[in-house]
mmJSON file of the N, C-alpha and C atoms, coordinates in Angstrom:
{"data_MODEL":{"atom_site":{
"group_PDB":["ATOM","ATOM","ATOM","ATOM","ATOM","ATOM","ATOM","ATOM","ATOM","ATOM","ATOM","ATOM","ATOM","ATOM","ATOM","ATOM","ATOM","ATOM","ATOM","ATOM","ATOM","ATOM","ATOM","ATOM","ATOM","ATOM","ATOM","ATOM","ATOM","ATOM","ATOM","ATOM","ATOM","ATOM","ATOM","ATOM","ATOM","ATOM","ATOM","ATOM","ATOM","ATOM","ATOM","ATOM","ATOM","ATOM","ATOM","ATOM","ATOM","ATOM","ATOM","ATOM","ATOM","ATOM","ATOM","ATOM","ATOM","ATOM","ATOM","ATOM","ATOM","ATOM","ATOM","ATOM","ATOM","ATOM","ATOM","ATOM","ATOM","ATOM","ATOM","ATOM","ATOM","ATOM","ATOM","ATOM","ATOM","ATOM","ATOM","ATOM","ATOM","ATOM","ATOM","ATOM","ATOM","ATOM","ATOM","ATOM","ATOM","ATOM","ATOM","ATOM","ATOM","ATOM","ATOM","ATOM","ATOM","ATOM","ATOM","ATOM","ATOM","ATOM","ATOM","ATOM","ATOM","ATOM","ATOM","ATOM","ATOM","ATOM","ATOM","ATOM","ATOM","ATOM","ATOM","ATOM","ATOM","ATOM","ATOM","ATOM","ATOM","ATOM","ATOM","ATOM","ATOM","ATOM","ATOM","ATOM","ATOM","ATOM","ATOM","ATOM","ATOM","ATOM","ATOM","ATOM","ATOM","ATOM","ATOM","ATOM","ATOM","ATOM","ATOM","ATOM","ATOM","ATOM","ATOM","ATOM","ATOM","ATOM","ATOM","ATOM","ATOM","ATOM","ATOM","ATOM","ATOM","ATOM","ATOM","ATOM","ATOM","ATOM","ATOM","ATOM","ATOM","ATOM","ATOM","ATOM","ATOM","ATOM","ATOM","ATOM","ATOM","ATOM","ATOM","ATOM","ATOM","ATOM","ATOM","ATOM","ATOM","ATOM","ATOM","ATOM","ATOM","ATOM","ATOM","ATOM","ATOM","ATOM","ATOM","ATOM","ATOM","ATOM","ATOM","ATOM","ATOM","ATOM","ATOM","ATOM","ATOM","ATOM","ATOM","ATOM"],
"id":[1,2,3,4,5,6,7,8,9,10,11,12,13,14,15,16,17,18,19,20,21,22,23,24,25,26,27,28,29,30,31,32,33,34,35,36,37,38,39,40,41,42,43,44,45,46,47,48,49,50,51,52,53,54,55,56,57,58,59,60,61,62,63,64,65,66,67,68,69,70,71,72,73,74,75,76,77,78,79,80,81,82,83,84,85,86,87,88,89,90,91,92,93,94,95,96,97,98,99,100,101,102,103,104,105,106,107,108,109,110,111,112,113,114,115,116,117,118,119,120,121,122,123,124,125,126,127,128,129,130,131,132,133,134,135,136,137,138,139,140,141,142,143,144,145,146,147,148,149,150,151,152,153,154,155,156,157,158,159,160,161,162,163,164,165,166,167,168,169,170,171,172,173,174,175,176,177,178,179,180,181,182,183,184,185,186,187,188,189,190,191,192,193,194,195,196,197,198,199,200,201,202,203,204],
"type_symbol":["N","C","C","N","C","C","N","C","C","N","C","C","N","C","C","N","C","C","N","C","C","N","C","C","N","C","C","N","C","C","N","C","C","N","C","C","N","C","C","N","C","C","N","C","C","N","C","C","N","C","C","N","C","C","N","C","C","N","C","C","N","C","C","N","C","C","N","C","C","N","C","C","N","C","C","N","C","C","N","C","C","N","C","C","N","C","C","N","C","C","N","C","C","N","C","C","N","C","C","N","C","C","N","C","C","N","C","C","N","C","C","N","C","C","N","C","C","N","C","C","N","C","C","N","C","C","N","C","C","N","C","C","N","C","C","N","C","C","N","C","C","N","C","C","N","C","C","N","C","C","N","C","C","N","C","C","N","C","C","N","C","C","N","C","C","N","C","C","N","C","C","N","C","C","N","C","C","N","C","C","N","C","C","N","C","C","N","C","C","N","C","C","N","C","C","N","C","C","N","C","C","N","C","C"],
"label_atom_id":["N","CA","C","N","CA","C","N","CA","C","N","CA","C","N","CA","C","N","CA","C","N","CA","C","N","CA","C","N","CA","C","N","CA","C","N","CA","C","N","CA","C","N","CA","C","N","CA","C","N","CA","C","N","CA","C","N","CA","C","N","CA","C","N","CA","C","N","CA","C","N","CA","C","N","CA","C","N","CA","C","N","CA","C","N","CA","C","N","CA","C","N","CA","C","N","CA","C","N","CA","C","N","CA","C","N","CA","C","N","CA","C","N","CA","C","N","CA","C","N","CA","C","N","CA","C","N","CA","C","N","CA","C","N","CA","C","N","CA","C","N","CA","C","N","CA","C","N","CA","C","N","CA","C","N","CA","C","N","CA","C","N","CA","C","N","CA","C","N","CA","C","N","CA","C","N","CA","C","N","CA","C","N","CA","C","N","CA","C","N","CA","C","N","CA","C","N","CA","C","N","CA","C","N","CA","C","N","CA","C","N","CA","C","N","CA","C","N","CA","C","N","CA","C","N","CA","C","N","CA","C","N","CA","C","N","CA","C"],
"label_alt_id":[null,null,null,null,null,null,null,null,null,null,null,null,null,null,null,null,null,null,null,null,null,null,null,null,null,null,null,null,null,null,null,null,null,null,null,null,null,null,null,null,null,null,null,null,null,null,null,null,null,null,null,null,null,null,null,null,null,null,null,null,null,null,null,null,null,null,null,null,null,null,null,null,null,null,null,null,null,null,null,null,null,null,null,null,null,null,null,null,null,null,null,null,null,null,null,null,null,null,null,null,null,null,null,null,null,null,null,null,null,null,null,null,null,null,null,null,null,null,null,null,null,null,null,null,null,null,null,null,null,null,null,null,null,null,null,null,null,null,null,null,null,null,null,null,null,null,null,null,null,null,null,null,null,null,null,null,null,null,null,null,null,null,null,null,null,null,null,null,null,null,null,null,null,null,null,null,null,null,null,null,null,null,null,null,null,null,null,null,null,null,null,null,null,null,null,null,null,null,null,null,null,null,null,null],
"label_comp_id":["UNK","UNK","UNK","UNK","UNK","UNK","UNK","UNK","UNK","UNK","UNK","UNK","UNK","UNK","UNK","UNK","UNK","UNK","UNK","UNK","UNK","UNK","UNK","UNK","UNK","UNK","UNK","UNK","UNK","UNK","UNK","UNK","UNK","UNK","UNK","UNK","UNK","UNK","UNK","UNK","UNK","UNK","UNK","UNK","UNK","UNK","UNK","UNK","UNK","UNK","UNK","UNK","UNK","UNK","UNK","UNK","UNK","UNK","UNK","UNK","UNK","UNK","UNK","UNK","UNK","UNK","UNK","UNK","UNK","UNK","UNK","UNK","UNK","UNK","UNK","UNK","UNK","UNK","UNK","UNK","UNK","UNK","UNK","UNK","UNK","UNK","UNK","UNK","UNK","UNK","UNK","UNK","UNK","UNK","UNK","UNK","UNK","UNK","UNK","UNK","UNK","UNK","UNK","UNK","UNK","UNK","UNK","UNK","UNK","UNK","UNK","UNK","UNK","UNK","UNK","UNK","UNK","UNK","UNK","UNK","UNK","UNK","UNK","UNK","UNK","UNK","UNK","UNK","UNK","UNK","UNK","UNK","UNK","UNK","UNK","UNK","UNK","UNK","UNK","UNK","UNK","UNK","UNK","UNK","UNK","UNK","UNK","UNK","UNK","UNK","UNK","UNK","UNK","UNK","UNK","UNK","UNK","UNK","UNK","UNK","UNK","UNK","UNK","UNK","UNK","UNK","UNK","UNK","UNK","UNK","UNK","UNK","UNK","UNK","UNK","UNK","UNK","UNK","UNK","UNK","UNK","UNK","UNK","UNK","UNK","UNK","UNK","UNK","UNK","UNK","UNK","UNK","UNK","UNK","UNK","UNK","UNK","UNK","UNK","UNK","UNK","UNK","UNK","UNK"],
"label_asym_id":["A","A","A","A","A","A","A","A","A","A","A","A","A","A","A","A","A","A","A","A","A","A","A","A","A","A","A","A","A","A","A","A","A","A","A","A","A","A","A","A","A","A","A","A","A","A","A","A","A","A","A","A","A","A","A","A","A","A","A","A","A","A","A","A","A","A","A","A","A","A","A","A","A","A","A","A","A","A","A","A","A","A","A","A","A","A","A","A","A","A","A","A","A","A","A","A","A","A","A","A","A","A","A","A","A","A","A","A","A","A","A","A","A","A","A","A","A","A","A","A","A","A","A","A","A","A","A","A","A","A","A","A","A","A","A","A","A","A","A","A","A","A","A","A","A","A","A","A","A","A","A","A","A","A","A","A","A","A","A","A","A","A","A","A","A","A","A","A","A","A","A","A","A","A","A","A","A","A","A","A","A","A","A","A","A","A","A","A","A","A","A","A","A","A","A","A","A","A","A","A","A","A","A","A"],
"label_entity_id":["1","1","1","1","1","1","1","1","1","1","1","1","1","1","1","1","1","1","1","1","1","1","1","1","1","1","1","1","1","1","1","1","1","1","1","1","1","1","1","1","1","1","1","1","1","1","1","1","1","1","1","1","1","1","1","1","1","1","1","1","1","1","1","1","1","1","1","1","1","1","1","1","1","1","1","1","1","1","1","1","1","1","1","1","1","1","1","1","1","1","1","1","1","1","1","1","1","1","1","1","1","1","1","1","1","1","1","1","1","1","1","1","1","1","1","1","1","1","1","1","1","1","1","1","1","1","1","1","1","1","1","1","1","1","1","1","1","1","1","1","1","1","1","1","1","1","1","1","1","1","1","1","1","1","1","1","1","1","1","1","1","1","1","1","1","1","1","1","1","1","1","1","1","1","1","1","1","1","1","1","1","1","1","1","1","1","1","1","1","1","1","1","1","1","1","1","1","1","1","1","1","1","1","1"],
"label_seq_id":[1,1,1,2,2,2,3,3,3,4,4,4,5,5,5,6,6,6,7,7,7,8,8,8,9,9,9,10,10,10,11,11,11,12,12,12,13,13,13,14,14,14,15,15,15,16,16,16,17,17,17,18,18,18,19,19,19,20,20,20,21,21,21,22,22,22,23,23,23,24,24,24,25,25,25,26,26,26,27,27,27,28,28,28,29,29,29,30,30,30,31,31,31,32,32,32,33,33,33,34,34,34,35,35,35,36,36,36,37,37,37,38,38,38,39,39,39,40,40,40,41,41,41,42,42,42,43,43,43,44,44,44,45,45,45,46,46,46,47,47,47,48,48,48,49,49,49,50,50,50,51,51,51,52,52,52,53,53,53,54,54,54,55,55,55,56,56,56,57,57,57,58,58,58,59,59,59,60,60,60,61,61,61,62,62,62,63,63,63,64,64,64,65,65,65,66,66,66,67,67,67,68,68,68],
"pdbx_PDB_ins_code":[null,null,null,null,null,null,null,null,null,null,null,null,null,null,null,null,null,null,null,null,null,null,null,null,null,null,null,null,null,null,null,null,null,null,null,null,null,null,null,null,null,null,null,null,null,null,null,null,null,null,null,null,null,null,null,null,null,null,null,null,null,null,null,null,null,null,null,null,null,null,null,null,null,null,null,null,null,null,null,null,null,null,null,null,null,null,null,null,null,null,null,null,null,null,null,null,null,null,null,null,null,null,null,null,null,null,null,null,null,null,null,null,null,null,null,null,null,null,null,null,null,null,null,null,null,null,null,null,null,null,null,null,null,null,null,null,null,null,null,null,null,null,null,null,null,null,null,null,null,null,null,null,null,null,null,null,null,null,null,null,null,null,null,null,null,null,null,null,null,null,null,null,null,null,null,null,null,null,null,null,null,null,null,null,null,null,null,null,null,null,null,null,null,null,null,null,null,null,null,null,null,null,null,null],
"Cartn_x":[-15.773,-15.537,-15.436,-14.493,-14.129,-14.499,-14.633,-14.956,-14.114,-14.662,-13.965,-15.046,-14.685,-15.674,-16.112,-17.56,-17.641,-17.099,-16.747,-16.298,-15.046,-14.578,-13.498,-13.857,-13.168,-13.314,-12.632,-13.412,-12.297,-12.245,-11.131,-11.33,-11.264,-11.117,-11.495,-12.546,-13.417,-14.926,-15.843,-14.6,-14.903,-15.315,-16.384,-16.643,-16.109,-15.023,-14.831,-13.266,-13.361,-11.367,-11.594,-10.503,-10.627,-9.099,-9.667,-8.787,-8.158,-6.839,-6.28,-5.257,-5.642,-4.851,-3.899,-3.174,-1.638,-1.7,-0.889,-0.403,0.924,1.779,2.282,2.568,2.005,1.701,2.801,3.656,5.186,5.915,6.006,7.145,6.303,5.093,4.425,5.058,4.658,5.04,6.713,7.349,8.83,8.991,8.557,9.062,8.689,7.266,6.824,7.608,7.647,8.475,9.91,10.822,12.066,12.029,10.581,10.757,10.417,9.705,9.687,8.274,7.289,5.919,5.712,4.697,4.471,3.669,4.293,3.19,2.879,1.788,1.681,1.866,2.127,2.594,1.655,2.458,1.603,0.777,-0.619,-1.174,-1.527,-2.054,-2.669,-3.821,-4.662,-6.048,-6.764,-7.678,-7.807,-8.549,-9.095,-9.498,-8.478,-7.12,-6.049,-4.933,-4.47,-3.874,-2.095,-2.345,-1.281,-0.718,-1.613,-1.288,-1.988,-2.526,-2.313,-1.796,-1.993,-1.546,-2.091,-2.031,-3.152,-1.764,-2.183,-1.014,-2.106,-1.833,-2.636,-1.886,-3.406,-2.493,-2.186,-1.865,-1.859,-2.731,-4.207,-5.487,-5.555,-5.196,-5.57,-6.417,-6.844,-7.439,-6.542,-7.353,-6.953,-7.045,-6.213,-5.44,-5.579,-5.948,-5.948,-4.986,-3.985,-3.242,-3.471,-3.942,-4.127,-3.62,-3.638,-3.514,-4.683,-4.327,-5.368,-6.373],
"Cartn_y":[-29.187,-29.482,-28.064,-28.677,-27.564,-28.418,-27.236,-28.136,-26.596,-27.011,-26.421,-25.52,-23.862,-23.098,-23.549,-23.063,-23.638,-22.648,-21.764,-19.931,-19.675,-18.673,-17.846,-17.4,-16.905,-16.774,-15.576,-14.204,-13.221,-12.844,-13.322,-13.263,-11.893,-10.727,-9.531,-9.052,-9.822,-9.658,-10.604,-11.628,-12.642,-11.77,-11.784,-11.649,-12.766,-13.364,-14.699,-14.364,-14.799,-14.802,-16.6,-17.033,-18.507,-18.514,-18.901,-18.729,-20.312,-20.375,-21.649,-21.445,-22.811,-22.629,-23.314,-22.585,-23.205,-23.374,-24.268,-24.106,-23.159,-22.706,-21.781,-21.249,-19.685,-18.93,-18.274,-17.731,-17.083,-17.844,-19.069,-20.26,-20.354,-19.79,-20.429,-18.845,-17.857,-16.434,-16.012,-16.524,-16.581,-17.509,-18.921,-19.999,-19.408,-18.938,-18.557,-17.506,-16.47,-15.092,-15.458,-16.452,-17.125,-17.666,-18.385,-19.499,-18.062,-16.645,-16.305,-16.041,-16.815,-16.25,-15.117,-14.14,-13.211,-12.804,-13.038,-12.802,-11.39,-11.177,-9.675,-9.761,-8.822,-7.973,-9.345,-9.339,-10.252,-8.929,-9.315,-8.554,-9.22,-8.496,-8.963,-8.301,-8.457,-8.142,-8.697,-7.632,-8.311,-9.848,-10.397,-11.915,-12.712,-12.16,-13.576,-12.66,-12.781,-12.616,-12.888,-14.105,-14.82,-14.067,-13.921,-13.115,-13.939,-12.827,-13.662,-12.833,-13.232,-12.514,-12.869,-12.16,-12.282,-12.742,-13.629,-14.397,-14.11,-13.758,-14.032,-15.019,-16.087,-17.065,-17.014,-18.194,-17.446,-17.108,-17.309,-16.732,-15.339,-14.943,-13.837,-14.129,-14.914,-14.568,-14.503,-14.416,-13.202,-14.703,-15.228,-16.219,-16.004,-15.887,-15.088,-16.6,-16.871,-17.624,-16.992,-17.823,-17.634,-18.886,-18.695,-19.529,-20.517,-21.719,-22.441,-22.298],
"Cartn_z":[-9.708,-11.033,-11.844,-12.725,-13.92,-14.963,-16.024,-17.724,-18.66,-19.765,-20.359,-21.167,-21.736,-22.034,-23.253,-23.772,-25.142,-26.101,-25.634,-26.401,-25.508,-26.472,-25.564,-23.979,-23.285,-22.026,-21.634,-21.321,-20.893,-19.611,-19.236,-17.845,-17.106,-17.649,-17.4,-17.235,-17.922,-17.159,-16.159,-15.629,-14.988,-13.251,-12.814,-11.126,-10.6,-10.239,-9.052,-9.09,-7.591,-7.275,-6.911,-7.104,-6.606,-5.247,-4.716,-3.163,-3.292,-2.697,-2.464,-1.111,-0.4,0.652,1.287,2.028,2.412,3.838,4.518,6.072,5.969,4.935,5.41,4.568,4.414,3.034,3.034,3.859,3.739,2.9,3.53,2.701,0.865,0.816,-0.545,-1.479,-1.081,-1.013,-1.732,-0.665,-0.948,-2.272,-1.872,-3.202,-4.9,-4.49,-6.107,-6.49,-5.387,-6.261,-6.56,-6.058,-6.409,-7.364,-7.333,-9.313,-10.359,-10.554,-11.105,-11.46,-10.549,-10.782,-10.241,-10.796,-10.678,-9.231,-8.335,-7.287,-6.799,-6.309,-5.52,-4.191,-3.676,-2.032,-1.495,-0.038,0.389,1.799,1.91,3.091,3.903,5.003,6.358,7.28,6.026,6.124,7.704,8.552,9.628,9.852,8.715,7.958,7.591,8.023,7.55,7.798,9.364,10.228,9.774,9.362,8.566,7.19,6.759,5.212,4.13,3.194,1.687,0.984,-0.739,-1.594,-2.916,-4.33,-5.099,-6.308,-7.177,-8.18,-9.163,-10.446,-11.901,-12.472,-12.47,-13.339,-15.12,-16.024,-17.295,-18.326,-17.843,-18.465,-18.031,-17.06,-16.113,-15.467,-14.903,-13.624,-12.42,-11.411,-10.181,-8.82,-9.05,-8.176,-6.601,-5.347,-3.971,-3.255,-2.617,-1.937,-1.107,-0.021,1.931,2.875,4.198,4.726,5.366,5.781,6.06,7.678],
"occupancy":[1.0,1.0,1.0,1.0,1.0,1.0,1.0,1.0,1.0,1.0,1.0,1.0,1.0,1.0,1.0,1.0,1.0,1.0,1.0,1.0,1.0,1.0,1.0,1.0,1.0,1.0,1.0,1.0,1.0,1.0,1.0,1.0,1.0,1.0,1.0,1.0,1.0,1.0,1.0,1.0,1.0,1.0,1.0,1.0,1.0,1.0,1.0,1.0,1.0,1.0,1.0,1.0,1.0,1.0,1.0,1.0,1.0,1.0,1.0,1.0,1.0,1.0,1.0,1.0,1.0,1.0,1.0,1.0,1.0,1.0,1.0,1.0,1.0,1.0,1.0,1.0,1.0,1.0,1.0,1.0,1.0,1.0,1.0,1.0,1.0,1.0,1.0,1.0,1.0,1.0,1.0,1.0,1.0,1.0,1.0,1.0,1.0,1.0,1.0,1.0,1.0,1.0,1.0,1.0,1.0,1.0,1.0,1.0,1.0,1.0,1.0,1.0,1.0,1.0,1.0,1.0,1.0,1.0,1.0,1.0,1.0,1.0,1.0,1.0,1.0,1.0,1.0,1.0,1.0,1.0,1.0,1.0,1.0,1.0,1.0,1.0,1.0,1.0,1.0,1.0,1.0,1.0,1.0,1.0,1.0,1.0,1.0,1.0,1.0,1.0,1.0,1.0,1.0,1.0,1.0,1.0,1.0,1.0,1.0,1.0,1.0,1.0,1.0,1.0,1.0,1.0,1.0,1.0,1.0,1.0,1.0,1.0,1.0,1.0,1.0,1.0,1.0,1.0,1.0,1.0,1.0,1.0,1.0,1.0,1.0,1.0,1.0,1.0,1.0,1.0,1.0,1.0,1.0,1.0,1.0,1.0,1.0,1.0,1.0,1.0,1.0,1.0,1.0,1.0],
"B_iso_or_equiv":[0.0,0.0,0.0,0.0,0.0,0.0,0.0,0.0,0.0,0.0,0.0,0.0,0.0,0.0,0.0,0.0,0.0,0.0,0.0,0.0,0.0,0.0,0.0,0.0,0.0,0.0,0.0,0.0,0.0,0.0,0.0,0.0,0.0,0.0,0.0,0.0,0.0,0.0,0.0,0.0,0.0,0.0,0.0,0.0,0.0,0.0,0.0,0.0,0.0,0.0,0.0,0.0,0.0,0.0,0.0,0.0,0.0,0.0,0.0,0.0,0.0,0.0,0.0,0.0,0.0,0.0,0.0,0.0,0.0,0.0,0.0,0.0,0.0,0.0,0.0,0.0,0.0,0.0,0.0,0.0,0.0,0.0,0.0,0.0,0.0,0.0,0.0,0.0,0.0,0.0,0.0,0.0,0.0,0.0,0.0,0.0,0.0,0.0,0.0,0.0,0.0,0.0,0.0,0.0,0.0,0.0,0.0,0.0,0.0,0.0,0.0,0.0,0.0,0.0,0.0,0.0,0.0,0.0,0.0,0.0,0.0,0.0,0.0,0.0,0.0,0.0,0.0,0.0,0.0,0.0,0.0,0.0,0.0,0.0,0.0,0.0,0.0,0.0,0.0,0.0,0.0,0.0,0.0,0.0,0.0,0.0,0.0,0.0,0.0,0.0,0.0,0.0,0.0,0.0,0.0,0.0,0.0,0.0,0.0,0.0,0.0,0.0,0.0,0.0,0.0,0.0,0.0,0.0,0.0,0.0,0.0,0.0,0.0,0.0,0.0,0.0,0.0,0.0,0.0,0.0,0.0,0.0,0.0,0.0,0.0,0.0,0.0,0.0,0.0,0.0,0.0,0.0,0.0,0.0,0.0,0.0,0.0,0.0,0.0,0.0,0.0,0.0,0.0,0.0],
"pdbx_formal_charge":[null,null,null,null,null,null,null,null,null,null,null,null,null,null,null,null,null,null,null,null,null,null,null,null,null,null,null,null,null,null,null,null,null,null,null,null,null,null,null,null,null,null,null,null,null,null,null,null,null,null,null,null,null,null,null,null,null,null,null,null,null,null,null,null,null,null,null,null,null,null,null,null,null,null,null,null,null,null,null,null,null,null,null,null,null,null,null,null,null,null,null,null,null,null,null,null,null,null,null,null,null,null,null,null,null,null,null,null,null,null,null,null,null,null,null,null,null,null,null,null,null,null,null,null,null,null,null,null,null,null,null,null,null,null,null,null,null,null,null,null,null,null,null,null,null,null,null,null,null,null,null,null,null,null,null,null,null,null,null,null,null,null,null,null,null,null,null,null,null,null,null,null,null,null,null,null,null,null,null,null,null,null,null,null,null,null,null,null,null,null,null,null,null,null,null,null,null,null,null,null,null,null,null,null],
"auth_seq_id":[1,1,1,2,2,2,3,3,3,4,4,4,5,5,5,6,6,6,7,7,7,8,8,8,9,9,9,10,10,10,11,11,11,12,12,12,13,13,13,14,14,14,15,15,15,16,16,16,17,17,17,18,18,18,19,19,19,20,20,20,21,21,21,22,22,22,23,23,23,24,24,24,25,25,25,26,26,26,27,27,27,28,28,28,29,29,29,30,30,30,31,31,31,32,32,32,33,33,33,34,34,34,35,35,35,36,36,36,37,37,37,38,38,38,39,39,39,40,40,40,41,41,41,42,42,42,43,43,43,44,44,44,45,45,45,46,46,46,47,47,47,48,48,48,49,49,49,50,50,50,51,51,51,52,52,52,53,53,53,54,54,54,55,55,55,56,56,56,57,57,57,58,58,58,59,59,59,60,60,60,61,61,61,62,62,62,63,63,63,64,64,64,65,65,65,66,66,66,67,67,67,68,68,68],
"auth_comp_id":["UNK","UNK","UNK","UNK","UNK","UNK","UNK","UNK","UNK","UNK","UNK","UNK","UNK","UNK","UNK","UNK","UNK","UNK","UNK","UNK","UNK","UNK","UNK","UNK","UNK","UNK","UNK","UNK","UNK","UNK","UNK","UNK","UNK","UNK","UNK","UNK","UNK","UNK","UNK","UNK","UNK","UNK","UNK","UNK","UNK","UNK","UNK","UNK","UNK","UNK","UNK","UNK","UNK","UNK","UNK","UNK","UNK","UNK","UNK","UNK","UNK","UNK","UNK","UNK","UNK","UNK","UNK","UNK","UNK","UNK","UNK","UNK","UNK","UNK","UNK","UNK","UNK","UNK","UNK","UNK","UNK","UNK","UNK","UNK","UNK","UNK","UNK","UNK","UNK","UNK","UNK","UNK","UNK","UNK","UNK","UNK","UNK","UNK","UNK","UNK","UNK","UNK","UNK","UNK","UNK","UNK","UNK","UNK","UNK","UNK","UNK","UNK","UNK","UNK","UNK","UNK","UNK","UNK","UNK","UNK","UNK","UNK","UNK","UNK","UNK","UNK","UNK","UNK","UNK","UNK","UNK","UNK","UNK","UNK","UNK","UNK","UNK","UNK","UNK","UNK","UNK","UNK","UNK","UNK","UNK","UNK","UNK","UNK","UNK","UNK","UNK","UNK","UNK","UNK","UNK","UNK","UNK","UNK","UNK","UNK","UNK","UNK","UNK","UNK","UNK","UNK","UNK","UNK","UNK","UNK","UNK","UNK","UNK","UNK","UNK","UNK","UNK","UNK","UNK","UNK","UNK","UNK","UNK","UNK","UNK","UNK","UNK","UNK","UNK","UNK","UNK","UNK","UNK","UNK","UNK","UNK","UNK","UNK","UNK","UNK","UNK","UNK","UNK","UNK"],
"auth_asym_id":["A","A","A","A","A","A","A","A","A","A","A","A","A","A","A","A","A","A","A","A","A","A","A","A","A","A","A","A","A","A","A","A","A","A","A","A","A","A","A","A","A","A","A","A","A","A","A","A","A","A","A","A","A","A","A","A","A","A","A","A","A","A","A","A","A","A","A","A","A","A","A","A","A","A","A","A","A","A","A","A","A","A","A","A","A","A","A","A","A","A","A","A","A","A","A","A","A","A","A","A","A","A","A","A","A","A","A","A","A","A","A","A","A","A","A","A","A","A","A","A","A","A","A","A","A","A","A","A","A","A","A","A","A","A","A","A","A","A","A","A","A","A","A","A","A","A","A","A","A","A","A","A","A","A","A","A","A","A","A","A","A","A","A","A","A","A","A","A","A","A","A","A","A","A","A","A","A","A","A","A","A","A","A","A","A","A","A","A","A","A","A","A","A","A","A","A","A","A","A","A","A","A","A","A"],
"auth_atom_id":["N","CA","C","N","CA","C","N","CA","C","N","CA","C","N","CA","C","N","CA","C","N","CA","C","N","CA","C","N","CA","C","N","CA","C","N","CA","C","N","CA","C","N","CA","C","N","CA","C","N","CA","C","N","CA","C","N","CA","C","N","CA","C","N","CA","C","N","CA","C","N","CA","C","N","CA","C","N","CA","C","N","CA","C","N","CA","C","N","CA","C","N","CA","C","N","CA","C","N","CA","C","N","CA","C","N","CA","C","N","CA","C","N","CA","C","N","CA","C","N","CA","C","N","CA","C","N","CA","C","N","CA","C","N","CA","C","N","CA","C","N","CA","C","N","CA","C","N","CA","C","N","CA","C","N","CA","C","N","CA","C","N","CA","C","N","CA","C","N","CA","C","N","CA","C","N","CA","C","N","CA","C","N","CA","C","N","CA","C","N","CA","C","N","CA","C","N","CA","C","N","CA","C","N","CA","C","N","CA","C","N","CA","C","N","CA","C","N","CA","C","N","CA","C","N","CA","C","N","CA","C","N","CA","C","N","CA","C"],
"pdbx_PDB_model_num":[1,1,1,1,1,1,1,1,1,1,1,1,1,1,1,1,1,1,1,1,1,1,1,1,1,1,1,1,1,1,1,1,1,1,1,1,1,1,1,1,1,1,1,1,1,1,1,1,1,1,1,1,1,1,1,1,1,1,1,1,1,1,1,1,1,1,1,1,1,1,1,1,1,1,1,1,1,1,1,1,1,1,1,1,1,1,1,1,1,1,1,1,1,1,1,1,1,1,1,1,1,1,1,1,1,1,1,1,1,1,1,1,1,1,1,1,1,1,1,1,1,1,1,1,1,1,1,1,1,1,1,1,1,1,1,1,1,1,1,1,1,1,1,1,1,1,1,1,1,1,1,1,1,1,1,1,1,1,1,1,1,1,1,1,1,1,1,1,1,1,1,1,1,1,1,1,1,1,1,1,1,1,1,1,1,1,1,1,1,1,1,1,1,1,1,1,1,1,1,1,1,1,1,1]
}}}
C-alpha cells in the first residue's frame, strides 16, 4: 500500500530500500541507461548471481533492481 505523507519527506533519512524484480536484469539495466536514467553499476554479489543495480528515483529514494 502506498499513501501520501502528511509532511515533507527527507529521503536521505529514510532507512528503507525498495527492491524491484525483473526476469532479465541485464536488459533492464541497458535499456534504462540508454534512455538516460541514472542507473548505478551492475554488481553480482553472492546472493544475486545474475546481478543487481541501484537507481535513484526523482524523490531521492534508492531503488534496487534485481532479477527474479
